[in-house]
N, C-alpha and C positions, 0 to 999 in steps of 0.2 A: 869795164866791165862794173855794175851799180846794181843796188837791188832790186828787185823789182819794187814795184811802188805797192801794188799789189799781187801778195803773193796766196792761193788758192790751193796749190798742189805740190807736189816735193814727190821727186825723180828718185829713184831710191841709193840715191849718193850722195843727197841732200840736205845738209840742215838749217832749220829754223831757230835764229837766236832772238829771243825777246825780255822784255824787262819785266821782270818779275820780283815777287818778296820774298825774301825769305826765310815766311813760314810755309811759303809756297802753294797760296788758296789763287789760284789763276781766275780769278773772277770776274774782268775784263778786259776792254782794249786786244792788242795783241796777246796775255797768258792765254786769255778765254779763248784765242782761234787755235793757240796750242794745244790747249788741251782738249776742246773738243774735234779739232780735225789730225795732229801730229802727233800724240800719244805723250806730249808732257802731263806727267803723273802729280798727284794731287798729295801737297806735302815732302813736295822737293823744290827747293827756291833758288838751284844754284848748281850747273853741270849738265849733262847731256840725261832725258828720258826720251824714247819714243825717237824719231824723230828730232828732237827739239835741244836748244839749249839755253836751261833757265840763266840769267842775266842780272842780278840784286843789286834794282834801284832803289829800293825801298827793302826798311827792317822789316823783324817782324811785329811791328806795330804800323806799318803800313807808310811810316814817317820816311822820309831820303834820308839815303845813306849819306854818308863825305864822300868827299872828291875821290880820298885815298881811299877809298872802296872801291868807287869803280874803275880807279889805276889799278888794282888791286885783281878785280875782276880782267879787265882787261888781259892782265899777263897771265891769267886765267887758262884762259879764253885759248890765246897765240899758244901756251902751250899743249890743251889741247888740240885744237887745229893743226899744229905741229906733228902730235902725233899720228893723224887724220888725215895725210895726207891725200886719198882718192876721194875726200869728201869736200863738198862744193858748201861756205858755213856763210847765210845769207842774215848779216844783221841787220835789223831794224830800227826805227827807230828810238833805242831802247830811252828811257829818261824823259821823253820832252809829253810824253800824257800824261797819264796817275803821278810821276815825280814829281814831274815839273820842273824839272831841268830848263835850261835855255841852250839850243845847240852850242854859246861858245863854252856852255862847262863843260862840255864832251867832247869836246873839239878838242880842249884845254886838257884834257885826258890822253886822249889818244897822242896829241905831241909825246905830251911827260913818256909811256911807253915805250913812244917810236924812237925816241932819241935812246934810251937804255937797250932796245930789243928791236929785233927787224918781226916786221910785219909779215906775219904766212899771208902767201900770194893768194891760198885757197880762202880767204875773208873775202867777201865782197860787204864793201859798205855801202851805208843810203848819201845820195848826192849831198846830202846836208853835211856829213860829217866826211868829207873831200877835203884834203887843203895840198894849197901849192909848192 
């Protein structure tokens, strides 16, 4: 199962994982949707708020974070998902919009993380982030 292309509503046990900036200014793209519809809190750039998980792809000044930071953020997301096994986490196409990463960049980060820890089965990925 993959993350749906368009998410307009969530069940009570579902979490919307969106690309954020570390300042928590959710003013565009999936971050705006998270803020408007799913309870993302202004000023929180990483972690769970409402039915969301903010995944930083930009720093406080809206500059791209380094890929090592993306790897670290995946490790944090995996830990949270492991601690909430009754929740489904829908990872959106983090980093591909405003942050300007390429699919290959994010896939490389996912591979590095998956080589060291097991991905929780309650995280759904967009098709673009799946590899064989």
